[in-house]
Each structure stands twice: as structure tokens, then as C-alpha cells.
GUGU-789492 format. One record per atom (N, C-alpha, C): residue number from 1; residue in three letters; atom name; z negated, x, y negated. Coordinates in pm, 1 decimal. Layout:
+-----+-----+----+----------+----------+----------+
|   k |   r |  a |        z |        x |        y |
+-----+-----+----+----------+----------+----------+
| NUM | ALA | CA |        Z |        X |        Y |
...
+-----+-----+----+----------+----------+----------+
! end
This chain:
+-----+-----+----+----------+----------+----------+
|   k |   r |  a |        z |        x |        y |
+-----+-----+----+----------+----------+----------+
|   1 | MET |  N |  -5228.3 |   6762.8 | -13879.1 |
|   1 | MET | CA |  -5323.9 |   6869.2 | -13852.5 |
|   1 | MET |  C |  -5256.6 |   6983.9 | -13779.4 |
|   2 | ALA |  N |  -5165.9 |   6949.9 | -13686.9 |
|   2 | ALA | CA |  -5099.7 |   7053.8 | -13609.0 |
|   2 | ALA |  C |  -5004.9 |   7134.9 | -13694.9 |
|   3 | THR |  N |  -4944.2 |   7070.8 | -13796.5 |
|   3 | THR | CA |  -4850.6 |   7144.7 | -13879.9 |
|   3 | THR |  C |  -4922.8 |   7247.4 | -13965.6 |
|   4 | SER |  N |  -5043.9 |   7215.4 | -14011.5 |
|   4 | SER | CA |  -5116.0 |   7311.7 | -14093.7 |
|   4 | SER |  C |  -5160.4 |   7431.6 | -14011.4 |
|   5 | SER |  N |  -5200.0 |   7407.4 | -13884.0 |
|   5 | SER | CA |  -5241.8 |   7520.0 | -13801.5 |
|   5 | SER |  C |  -5123.4 |   7607.2 | -13763.7 |
|   6 | THR |  N |  -5002.8 |   7545.4 | -13746.1 |
|   6 | THR | CA |  -4886.7 |   7625.9 | -13712.5 |
|   6 | THR |  C |  -4842.7 |   7707.3 | -13832.7 |
|   7 | SER |  N |  -4850.6 |   7649.4 | -13951.1 |
|   7 | SER | CA |  -4811.2 |   7725.2 | -14068.6 |
|   7 | SER |  C |  -4910.1 |   7838.3 | -14094.4 |
|   8 | LEU |  N |  -5037.1 |   7815.7 | -14066.9 |
|   8 | LEU | CA |  -5137.1 |   7920.7 | -14082.7 |
|   8 | LEU |  C |  -5113.9 |   8031.9 | -13982.1 |
|   9 | LEU |  N |  -5081.7 |   7993.3 | -13859.4 |
|   9 | LEU | CA |  -5056.8 |   8092.8 | -13756.3 |
|   9 | LEU |  C |  -4932.5 |   8173.0 | -13787.8 |
|  10 | SER |  N |  -4827.2 |   8105.8 | -13836.0 |
|  10 | SER | CA |  -4704.1 |   8177.4 | -13865.0 |
|  10 | SER |  C |  -4720.3 |   8267.9 | -13986.2 |
|  11 | SER |  N |  -4811.4 |   8236.5 | -14077.0 |
|  11 | SER | CA |  -4831.5 |   8323.1 | -14191.3 |
|  11 | SER |  C |  -4911.1 |   8447.9 | -14153.4 |
|  12 | LEU |  N |  -4989.1 |   8441.0 | -14046.5 |
|  12 | LEU | CA |  -5066.6 |   8557.2 | -14004.8 |
|  12 | LEU |  C |  -4985.8 |   8652.8 | -13918.2 |
|  13 | VAL |  N |  -4888.8 |   8601.1 | -13844.8 |
|  13 | VAL | CA |  -4809.4 |   8683.7 | -13755.0 |
|  13 | VAL |  C |  -4689.2 |   8735.4 | -13831.5 |
|  14 | PRO |  N |  -4664.9 |   8867.8 | -13831.5 |
|  14 | PRO | CA |  -4549.7 |   8920.1 | -13904.5 |
|  14 | PRO |  C |  -4419.4 |   8876.8 | -13838.1 |
|  15 | ALA |  N |  -4314.7 |   8861.2 | -13920.0 |
|  15 | ALA | CA |  -4185.5 |   8815.8 | -13868.5 |
|  15 | ALA |  C |  -4119.2 |   8923.5 | -13784.0 |
|  16 | THR |  N |  -4137.7 |   9049.5 | -13820.3 |
|  16 | THR | CA |  -4079.0 |   9159.5 | -13743.1 |
|  16 | THR |  C |  -4190.0 |   9250.0 | -13695.0 |
|  17 | THR |  N |  -4166.2 |   9313.8 | -13584.0 |
|  17 | THR | CA |  -4265.2 |   9407.5 | -13531.9 |
|  17 | THR |  C |  -4247.4 |   9542.1 | -13599.0 |
|  18 | PRO |  N |  -4355.7 |   9613.6 | -13623.6 |
|  18 | PRO | CA |  -4343.6 |   9745.0 | -13685.8 |
|  18 | PRO |  C |  -4275.6 |   9842.2 | -13590.2 |
|  19 | PRO |  N |  -4201.1 |   9940.4 | -13643.4 |
|  19 | PRO | CA |  -4131.0 |  10035.5 | -13556.4 |
|  19 | PRO |  C |  -4229.4 |  10121.8 | -13478.0 |
|  20 | PHE |  N |  -4184.8 |  10167.4 | -13362.8 |
|  20 | PHE | CA |  -4267.7 |  10246.5 | -13272.2 |
|  20 | PHE |  C |  -4192.1 |  10372.7 | -13235.9 |
|  21 | ASN |  N |  -4252.0 |  10489.0 | -13257.5 |
|  21 | ASN | CA |  -4190.3 |  10615.9 | -13222.8 |
|  21 | ASN |  C |  -4232.6 |  10652.1 | -13081.7 |
|  22 | SER |  N |  -4137.3 |  10655.1 | -12989.1 |
|  22 | SER | CA |  -4171.2 |  10680.6 | -12849.5 |
|  22 | SER |  C |  -4190.6 |  10828.8 | -12819.7 |
|  23 | ARG |  N |  -4151.4 |  10917.0 | -12909.9 |
|  23 | ARG | CA |  -4166.8 |  11060.4 | -12883.0 |
|  23 | ARG |  C |  -4313.2 |  11102.4 | -12884.5 |
|  24 | ASN |  N |  -4386.9 |  11058.1 | -12982.7 |
|  24 | ASN | CA |  -4527.8 |  11096.2 | -12989.5 |
|  24 | ASN |  C |  -4619.2 |  10974.7 | -12992.1 |
|  25 | ASN |  N |  -4569.9 |  10858.5 | -12948.2 |
|  25 | ASN | CA |  -4647.7 |  10735.4 | -12933.8 |
|  25 | ASN |  C |  -4721.8 |  10697.8 | -13062.3 |
|  26 | GLN |  N |  -4648.7 |  10692.6 | -13172.9 |
|  26 | GLN | CA |  -4708.2 |  10654.4 | -13300.0 |
|  26 | GLN |  C |  -4644.2 |  10525.9 | -13348.8 |
|  27 | LEU |  N |  -4723.5 |  10445.0 | -13412.6 |
|  27 | LEU | CA |  -4678.0 |  10318.4 | -13467.5 |
|  27 | LEU |  C |  -4663.6 |  10335.1 | -13618.0 |
|  28 | PHE |  N |  -4542.5 |  10306.4 | -13670.6 |
|  28 | PHE | CA |  -4516.6 |  10323.2 | -13812.7 |
|  28 | PHE |  C |  -4514.1 |  10187.6 | -13881.2 |
|  29 | PHE |  N |  -4588.9 |  10174.3 | -13989.0 |
|  29 | PHE | CA |  -4586.6 |  10052.4 | -14066.4 |
|  29 | PHE |  C |  -4491.2 |  10064.3 | -14185.0 |
|  30 | PHE |  N |  -4454.0 |  10187.0 | -14219.1 |
|  30 | PHE | CA |  -4355.7 |  10209.5 | -14324.0 |
|  30 | PHE |  C |  -4224.6 |  10245.1 | -14256.9 |
|  31 | HIS |  N |  -4115.6 |  10181.7 | -14300.2 |
|  31 | HIS | CA |  -3985.9 |  10203.2 | -14236.4 |
|  31 | HIS |  C |  -3930.8 |  10340.0 | -14275.0 |
|  32 | ASN |  N |  -3898.0 |  10418.4 | -14175.4 |
|  32 | ASN | CA |  -3836.3 |  10548.5 | -14196.5 |
|  32 | ASN |  C |  -3693.3 |  10537.4 | -14145.4 |
|  33 | ARG |  N |  -3596.1 |  10549.8 | -14232.5 |
|  33 | ARG | CA |  -3456.6 |  10526.1 | -14196.4 |
|  33 | ARG |  C |  -3404.0 |  10629.8 | -14097.3 |
|  34 | SER |  N |  -3449.2 |  10753.1 | -14103.1 |
|  34 | SER | CA |  -3396.2 |  10856.0 | -14012.6 |
|  34 | SER |  C |  -3441.3 |  10832.2 | -13868.6 |
|  35 | LEU |  N |  -3560.3 |  10776.8 | -13848.1 |
|  35 | LEU | CA |  -3607.3 |  10749.6 | -13712.5 |
|  35 | LEU |  C |  -3542.0 |  10625.4 | -13653.8 |
|  36 | ASN |  N |  -3504.4 |  10529.9 | -13739.7 |
|  36 | ASN | CA |  -3445.9 |  10406.1 | -13691.3 |
|  36 | ASN |  C |  -3301.5 |  10424.0 | -13645.7 |
|  37 | ARG |  N |  -3234.3 |  10531.8 | -13684.6 |
|  37 | ARG | CA |  -3094.2 |  10552.1 | -13648.1 |
|  37 | ARG |  C |  -3078.1 |  10591.6 | -13501.9 |
|  38 | SER |  N |  -3171.6 |  10666.5 | -13447.8 |
|  38 | SER | CA |  -3158.2 |  10710.2 | -13308.3 |
|  38 | SER |  C |  -3226.9 |  10608.7 | -13217.8 |
|  39 | LYS |  N |  -3146.4 |  10522.5 | -13157.1 |
|  39 | LYS | CA |  -3200.2 |  10420.1 | -13067.9 |
|  39 | LYS |  C |  -3147.9 |  10446.7 | -12927.6 |
|  40 | LYS |  N |  -3193.3 |  10552.8 | -12870.3 |
|  40 | LYS | CA |  -3150.9 |  10591.1 | -12736.6 |
|  40 | LYS |  C |  -3253.6 |  10538.4 | -12637.4 |
|  41 | ARG |  N |  -3208.4 |  10459.7 | -12540.8 |
|  41 | ARG | CA |  -3299.5 |  10403.5 | -12441.7 |
|  41 | ARG |  C |  -3312.1 |  10499.3 | -12324.5 |
|  42 | VAL |  N |  -3435.0 |  10517.9 | -12281.3 |
|  42 | VAL | CA |  -3463.4 |  10605.1 | -12168.5 |
|  42 | VAL |  C |  -3521.0 |  10519.2 | -12057.6 |
|  43 | SER |  N |  -3463.2 |  10530.3 | -11939.2 |
|  43 | SER | CA |  -3517.8 |  10456.6 | -11825.2 |
|  43 | SER |  C |  -3578.1 |  10556.2 | -11727.6 |
|  44 | PHE |  N |  -3687.2 |  10518.2 | -11666.4 |
|  44 | PHE | CA |  -3754.0 |  10605.0 | -11570.7 |
|  44 | PHE |  C |  -3819.4 |  10520.2 | -11463.7 |
|  45 | VAL |  N |  -3853.3 |  10584.0 | -11352.1 |
|  45 | VAL | CA |  -3915.6 |  10516.1 | -11239.5 |
|  45 | VAL |  C |  -4054.6 |  10574.7 | -11220.4 |
|  46 | VAL |  N |  -4153.4 |  10487.4 | -11203.7 |
|  46 | VAL | CA |  -4290.6 |  10531.4 | -11181.0 |
|  46 | VAL |  C |  -4317.8 |  10524.9 | -11032.0 |
|  47 | GLN |  N |  -4365.0 |  10635.6 | -10976.2 |
|  47 | GLN | CA |  -4399.1 |  10638.9 | -10834.6 |
|  47 | GLN |  C |  -4548.3 |  10665.0 | -10822.3 |
|  48 | ALA |  N |  -4609.9 |  10598.7 | -10725.3 |
|  48 | ALA | CA |  -4753.6 |  10614.5 | -10705.4 |
|  48 | ALA |  C |  -4782.8 |  10748.0 | -10638.8 |
|  49 | ALA |  N |  -4891.7 |  10807.8 | -10679.0 |
|  49 | ALA | CA |  -4933.7 |  10934.3 | -10620.0 |
|  49 | ALA |  C |  -5031.7 |  10907.3 | -10506.9 |
|  50 | LYS |  N |  -5063.0 |  11010.2 | -10431.0 |
|  50 | LYS | CA |  -5161.2 |  10995.9 | -10324.1 |
|  50 | LYS |  C |  -5299.7 |  10979.8 | -10385.8 |
|  51 | PRO |  N |  -5384.6 |  10899.3 | -10323.7 |
|  51 | PRO | CA |  -5520.3 |  10885.8 | -10376.8 |
|  51 | PRO |  C |  -5598.8 |  11015.3 | -10357.3 |
|  52 | PRO |  N |  -5699.0 |  11039.7 | -10439.5 |
|  52 | PRO | CA |  -5779.0 |  11160.8 | -10424.6 |
|  52 | PRO |  C |  -5852.1 |  11163.3 | -10290.4 |
|  53 | ALA |  N |  -5897.2 |  11281.0 | -10253.3 |
|  53 | ALA | CA |  -5968.5 |  11295.9 | -10126.2 |
|  53 | ALA |  C |  -6097.9 |  11215.3 | -10129.8 |
|  54 | GLY |  N |  -6127.5 |  11146.9 | -10020.5 |
|  54 | GLY | CA |  -6248.8 |  11067.8 | -10010.2 |
|  54 | GLY |  C |  -6231.1 |  10921.5 | -10046.2 |
|  55 | VAL |  N |  -6116.3 |  10884.8 | -10098.4 |
|  55 | VAL | CA |  -6090.8 |  10745.7 | -10134.4 |
|  55 | VAL |  C |  -6023.2 |  10677.3 | -10016.8 |
|  56 | GLU |  N |  -6084.1 |  10568.9 |  -9970.3 |
|  56 | GLU | CA |  -6027.7 |  10495.4 |  -9857.7 |
|  56 | GLU |  C |  -5950.3 |  10374.8 |  -9908.7 |
|  57 | ILE |  N |  -5833.3 |  10355.0 |  -9852.8 |
|  57 | ILE | CA |  -5751.3 |  10240.1 |  -9887.5 |
|  57 | ILE |  C |  -5795.6 |  10123.4 |  -9800.5 |
|  58 | PRO |  N |  -5814.3 |  10005.0 |  -9856.5 |
|  58 | PRO | CA |  -5856.6 |   9891.2 |  -9775.1 |
|  58 | PRO |  C |  -5752.8 |   9859.3 |  -9668.0 |
|  59 | LYS |  N |  -5801.9 |   9827.5 |  -9547.3 |
|  59 | LYS | CA |  -5711.1 |   9798.5 |  -9437.0 |
|  59 | LYS |  C |  -5645.2 |   9662.1 |  -9454.6 |
|  60 | VAL |  N |  -5722.8 |   9565.3 |  -9501.4 |
|  60 | VAL | CA |  -5670.3 |   9430.8 |  -9521.1 |
|  60 | VAL |  C |  -5698.5 |   9389.5 |  -9664.4 |
|  61 | GLN |  N |  -5599.5 |   9330.6 |  -9727.1 |
|  61 | GLN | CA |  -5616.6 |   9283.6 |  -9863.6 |
|  61 | GLN |  C |  -5711.7 |   9163.8 |  -9864.2 |
|  62 | PRO |  N |  -5813.7 |   9161.5 |  -9951.1 |
|  62 | PRO | CA |  -5905.4 |   9047.2 |  -9955.0 |
|  62 | PRO |  C |  -5829.9 |   8919.4 |  -9991.6 |
|  63 | GLN |  N |  -5866.8 |   8810.6 |  -9925.3 |
|  63 | GLN | CA |  -5801.2 |   8683.1 |  -9951.0 |
|  63 | GLN |  C |  -5903.2 |   8584.0 | -10004.2 |
|  64 | PHE |  N |  -5861.2 |   8505.8 | -10099.7 |
|  64 | PHE | CA |  -5947.9 |   8405.8 | -10161.3 |
|  64 | PHE |  C |  -5927.0 |   8273.3 | -10090.7 |
|  65 | LYS |  N |  -6035.6 |   8215.8 | -10041.8 |
|  65 | LYS | CA |  -6029.0 |   8083.4 |  -9981.4 |
|  65 | LYS |  C |  -6082.5 |   7983.6 | -10083.2 |
|  66 | PRO |  N |  -6002.6 |   7885.6 | -10120.6 |
|  66 | PRO | CA |  -6051.6 |   7788.5 | -10219.2 |
|  66 | PRO |  C |  -6164.2 |   7704.8 | -10161.1 |
|  67 | PRO |  N |  -6265.3 |   7671.7 | -10242.0 |
|  67 | PRO | CA |  -6378.3 |   7593.0 | -10190.7 |
|  67 | PRO |  C |  -6335.7 |   7451.1 | -10156.5 |
|  68 | PHE |  N |  -6397.0 |   7395.9 | -10053.1 |
|  68 | PHE | CA |  -6368.4 |   7259.4 | -10011.1 |
|  68 | PHE |  C |  -6452.7 |   7164.3 | -10094.2 |
|  69 | LEU |  N |  -6389.4 |   7088.8 | -10180.1 |
|  69 | LEU | CA |  -6455.2 |   6993.2 | -10269.6 |
|  69 | LEU |  C |  -6565.5 |   7057.8 | -10352.8 |
|  70 | GLY |  N |  -6550.2 |   7183.6 | -10387.5 |
|  70 | GLY | CA |  -6647.9 |   7252.2 | -10470.8 |
|  70 | GLY |  C |  -6762.9 |   7315.5 | -10395.8 |
|  71 | PHE |  N |  -6766.3 |   7303.4 | -10263.0 |
|  71 | PHE | CA |  -6875.1 |   7361.2 | -10184.8 |
|  71 | PHE |  C |  -6838.1 |   7503.5 | -10145.4 |
|  72 | THR |  N |  -6910.3 |   7599.6 | -10200.6 |
|  72 | THR | CA |  -6888.9 |   7738.6 | -10162.2 |
|  72 | THR |  C |  -7007.1 |   7785.1 | -10078.7 |
|  73 | LYS |  N |  -6984.7 |   7890.0 | -10003.6 |
|  73 | LYS | CA |  -7090.5 |   7939.2 |  -9915.2 |
|  73 | LYS |  C |  -7210.2 |   7988.9 |  -9996.1 |
|  74 | THR |  N |  -7184.1 |   8061.8 | -10102.7 |
|  74 | THR | CA |  -7293.2 |   8115.5 | -10184.3 |
|  74 | THR |  C |  -7375.3 |   8003.4 | -10247.4 |
|  75 | ALA |  N |  -7308.5 |   7901.2 | -10299.0 |
|  75 | ALA | CA |  -7380.9 |   7789.8 | -10360.8 |
|  75 | ALA |  C |  -7465.1 |   7715.8 | -10258.4 |
|  76 | GLU |  N |  -7413.0 |   7698.5 | -10138.3 |
|  76 | GLU | CA |  -7488.5 |   7627.5 | -10035.1 |
|  76 | GLU |  C |  -7609.1 |   7708.9 |  -9987.9 |
|  77 | VAL |  N |  -7594.6 |   7841.0 |  -9981.8 |
|  77 | VAL | CA |  -7708.1 |   7925.9 |  -9943.0 |
|  77 | VAL |  C |  -7819.4 |   7914.2 | -10046.0 |
|  78 | TRP |  N |  -7785.1 |   7922.3 | -10175.8 |
|  78 | TRP | CA |  -7886.7 |   7911.7 | -10280.1 |
|  78 | TRP |  C |  -7947.1 |   7772.0 | -10285.3 |
|  79 | ASN |  N |  -7867.7 |   7669.5 | -10258.5 |
|  79 | ASN | CA |  -7919.3 |   7533.3 | -10256.4 |
|  79 | ASN |  C |  -8019.6 |   7515.6 | -10142.8 |
|  80 | SER |  N |  -7990.3 |   7569.8 | -10025.9 |
|  80 | SER | CA |  -8083.7 |   7556.6 |  -9913.2 |
|  80 | SER |  C |  -8211.6 |   7635.5 |  -9938.4 |
|  81 | ARG |  N |  -8201.8 |   7749.5 | -10004.9 |
|  81 | ARG | CA |  -8322.5 |   7826.5 | -10037.9 |
|  81 | ARG |  C |  -8411.0 |   7749.2 | -10135.2 |
|  82 | ALA |  N |  -8349.8 |   7689.0 | -10235.7 |
|  82 | ALA | CA |  -8428.0 |   7609.8 | -10331.3 |
|  82 | ALA |  C |  -8492.2 |   7489.9 | -10263.0 |
|  83 | CYS |  N |  -8421.9 |   7429.5 | -10168.2 |
|  83 | CYS | CA |  -8477.0 |   7315.3 | -10094.4 |
|  83 | CYS |  C |  -8597.4 |   7357.8 | -10011.0 |
|  84 | MET |  N |  -8587.7 |   7474.1 |  -9945.9 |
|  84 | MET | CA |  -8700.5 |   7522.3 |  -9864.8 |
|  84 | MET |  C |  -8821.8 |   7551.6 |  -9951.8 |
|  85 | ILE |  N |  -8799.7 |   7610.8 | -10068.2 |
|  85 | ILE | CA |  -8911.0 |   7638.4 | -10159.1 |
|  85 | ILE |  C |  -8973.2 |   7507.3 | -10205.9 |
|  86 | GLY |  N |  -8891.3 |   7407.1 | -10234.3 |
|  86 | GLY | CA |  -8942.3 |   7277.8 | -10279.2 |
|  86 | GLY |  C |  -9022.6 |   7205.7 | -10173.1 |
|  87 | ILE |  N |  -8975.8 |   7204.5 | -10048.5 |
|  87 | ILE | CA |  -9048.7 |   7132.8 |  -9943.3 |
|  87 | ILE |  C |  -9180.2 |   7202.7 |  -9910.7 |
|  88 | ILE |  N |  -9181.8 |   7335.3 |  -9917.3 |
|  88 | ILE | CA |  -9307.5 |   7408.0 |  -9895.9 |
|  88 | ILE |  C |  -9404.2 |   7378.4 | -10010.5 |
|  89 | GLY |  N |  -9351.3 |   7366.9 | -10132.7 |
|  89 | GLY | CA |  -9435.7 |   7330.3 | -10246.2 |
|  89 | GLY |  C |  -9496.9 |   7192.5 | -10230.4 |
|  90 | VAL |  N |  -9420.7 |   7097.0 | -10176.4 |
|  90 | VAL | CA |  -9474.3 |   6962.7 | -10151.3 |
|  90 | VAL |  C |  -9584.6 |   6969.0 | -10047.2 |
|  91 | PHE |  N |  -9563.7 |   7045.5 |  -9940.2 |
|  91 | PHE | CA |  -9667.5 |   7059.1 |  -9836.8 |
|  91 | PHE |  C |  -9795.1 |   7120.1 |  -9893.6 |
|  92 | VAL |  N |  -9782.7 |   7218.9 |  -9980.1 |
|  92 | VAL | CA |  -9899.8 |   7283.2 | -10040.3 |
|  92 | VAL |  C |  -9975.1 |   7183.4 | -10127.9 |
|  93 | VAL |  N |  -9902.9 |   7104.8 | -10208.0 |
|  93 | VAL | CA |  -9967.0 |   7005.0 | -10294.2 |
|  93 | VAL |  C | -10037.4 |   6899.8 | -10209.7 |
|  94 | GLU |  N |  -9973.5 |   6852.4 | -10102.6 |
|  94 | GLU | CA | -10036.7 |   6753.2 | -10015.1 |
|  94 | GLU |  C | -10162.4 |   6809.5 |  -9949.8 |
|  95 | PHE |  N | -10160.0 |   6936.0 |  -9912.0 |
|  95 | PHE | CA | -10275.8 |   6998.3 |  -9848.1 |
|  95 | PHE |  C | -10391.4 |   7013.4 |  -9946.3 |
|  96 | ILE |  N | -10360.8 |   7051.2 | -10070.5 |
|  96 | ILE | CA | -10466.3 |   7075.2 | -10169.6 |
|  96 | ILE |  C | -10533.6 |   6944.8 | -10211.2 |
|  97 | ILE |  N | -10457.5 |   6839.3 | -10239.8 |
|  97 | ILE | CA | -10518.7 |   6715.2 | -10288.6 |
|  97 | ILE |  C | -10549.4 |   6617.4 | -10175.8 |
|  98 | ASN |  N | -10515.3 |   6649.7 | -10054.6 |
|  98 | ASN | CA | -10546.8 |   6570.9 |  -9934.9 |
|  98 | ASN |  C | -10490.9 |   6428.3 |  -9943.8 |
|  99 | LYS |  N | -10375.0 |   6414.6 | -10002.8 |
|  99 | LYS | CA | -10303.3 |   6287.7 | -10009.2 |
|  99 | LYS |  C | -10155.5 |   6317.1 |  -9985.9 |
| 100 | GLY |  N | -10086.5 |   6216.3 |  -9937.5 |
| 100 | GLY | CA |  -9942.0 |   6230.1 |  -9924.7 |
| 100 | GLY |  C |  -9875.0 |   6220.8 | -10060.7 |
| 101 | ILE |  N |  -9754.0 |   6272.7 | -10069.4 |
| 101 | ILE | CA |  -9685.5 |   6273.5 | -10198.4 |
| 101 | ILE |  C |  -9652.3 |   6132.2 | -10244.0 |
| 102 | LEU |  N |  -9628.8 |   6039.1 | -10150.0 |
| 102 | LEU | CA |  -9603.2 |   5899.9 | -10188.0 |
| 102 | LEU |  C |  -9729.9 |   5832.6 | -10240.1 |
| 103 | GLN |  N |  -9845.3 |   5867.9 | -10183.8 |
| 103 | GLN | CA |  -9971.3 |   5811.9 | -10233.9 |
| 103 | GLN |  C | -10003.1 |   5865.1 | -10372.7 |
| 104 | VAL |  N |  -9961.0 |   5986.3 | -10402.2 |
| 104 | VAL | CA |  -9985.3 |   6044.1 | -10534.3 |
| 104 | VAL |  C |  -9908.1 |   5967.1 | -10640.5 |
| 105 | ILE |  N |  -9786.3 |   5924.7 | -10609.1 |
| 105 | ILE | CA |  -9706.9 |   5853.2 | -10709.3 |
| 105 | ILE |  C |  -9734.0 |   5703.3 | -10708.4 |
| 106 | GLY |  N |  -9822.5 |   5656.4 | -10618.5 |
| 106 | GLY | CA |  -9865.6 |   5517.1 | -10623.7 |
| 106 | GLY |  C |  -9803.8 |   5425.5 | -10520.3 |
| 107 | VAL |  N |  -9732.4 |   5477.1 | -10422.4 |
| 107 | VAL | CA |  -9674.6 |   5393.2 | -10318.1 |
| 107 | VAL |  C |  -9776.7 |   5381.5 | -10206.6 |
| 108 | ASP |  N |  -9809.0 |   5257.8 | -10168.5 |
| 108 | ASP | CA |  -9909.5 |   5234.6 | -10063.9 |
| 108 | ASP |  C |  -9843.1 |   5251.4 |  -9927.7 |
| 109 | VAL |  N |  -9894.3 |   5343.6 |  -9849.5 |
| 109 | VAL | CA |  -9836.9 |   5371.5 |  -9717.7 |
| 109 | VAL |  C |  -9947.0 |   5364.7 |  -9612.9 |
| 110 | GLY |  N |  -9908.4 |   5357.5 |  -9487.6 |
| 110 | GLY | CA | -10004.2 |   5365.4 |  -9378.4 |
| 110 | GLY |  C | -10035.5 |   5233.9 |  -9312.7 |
| 111 | LYS |  N |  -9980.3 |   5121.5 |  -9360.7 |
| 111 | LYS | CA | -10007.5 |   4993.2 |  -9299.3 |
| 111 | LYS |  C |  -9906.5 |   4960.5 |  -9189.8 |
| 112 | GLY |  N |  -9794.6 |   5030.0 |  -9187.6 |
| 112 | GLY | CA |  -9694.1 |   5000.0 |  -9086.4 |
| 112 | GLY |  C |  -9630.1 |   4865.2 |  -9112.2 |
| 113 | LEU |  N |  -9599.4 |   4791.7 |  -9004.7 |
| 113 | LEU | CA |  -9537.0 |   4659.8 |  -9018.4 |
| 113 | LEU |  C |  -9639.6 |   4548.0 |  -9033.9 |
| 114 | ASN |  N |  -9768.5 |   4580.1 |  -9014.6 |
| 114 | ASN | CA |  -9876.8 |   4482.6 |  -9026.7 |
| 114 | ASN |  C |  -9856.8 |   4363.8 |  -8932.3 |
| 115 | LEU |  N |  -9820.7 |   4393.7 |  -8808.7 |
| 115 | LEU | CA |  -9803.3 |   4290.9 |  -8705.8 |
| 115 | LEU |  C |  -9921.9 |   4294.1 |  -8610.8 |
| 116 | PRO |  N |  -9983.1 |   4179.3 |  -8583.5 |
| 116 | PRO | CA | -10093.0 |   4178.8 |  -8485.3 |
| 116 | PRO |  C | -10036.8 |   4190.7 |  -8343.6 |
| 117 | LEU |  N | -10090.5 |   4280.6 |  -8268.1 |
| 117 | LEU | CA | -10043.9 |   4298.0 |  -8129.9 |
| 117 | LEU |  C | -10148.6 |   4255.5 |  -8032.0 |
+-----+-----+----+----------+----------+----------+
! end
């Protein structure tokens, strides 16, 4: 299976790259012999310019702290919010039907240890 995918991939990728004219940034798919003769390499250095007025450079580079066992601060905040909404929903249901949530699902509660004192 791997050999068929490699042969398919190699048939789609051309063996040679098309020539590139650096003078006017054009890509040629047809070989022009006069352009291929001049292969003069030009080296240059890129220097950064000053930022425009009003742009502030950050004082400290932001750093990524990896989460501890998958627990991130954002996930924990959203989890606690969902928990608060859920517990308030349980309280509202208990108030409306005047039963505890365990009594609603059929668990008998309220007898304690049933020890005579």
C-alpha cells in the first residue's frame, strides 16, 4: 500500500523545479535558454526598520507555560462555572418539587443510622 502511494506522490511532483526569474519575480514553465545562462547570485542583508509611530514594542516576550497534566487555568474556570450553574439548578429543582434530589431518583433518605437512643 505504501509503495502505491509513494509512486502516486512521485508522479504528481515534478522532477525539476521550474525556472524563476529574479529580476521581475516571474515563474517560467517554458525553458528559455538565454535566461538560464546568467546565473549570478546576489547576496543582501535585511535590516529591520523602526516601527511606525504609535506602535508599542512589548516589554517582555510572552512565555507559554505547559499545562500540568492537562489542567489549564481557562479550562478550570469554565469547569467551575458549569459546576456552579449545575448546583444552583439542583437547588431550584429541589425547591420546586419539595423533595431532595436523592428522593427524586428513588433513594430512601432521612432515617439516619436507625439506632435507638
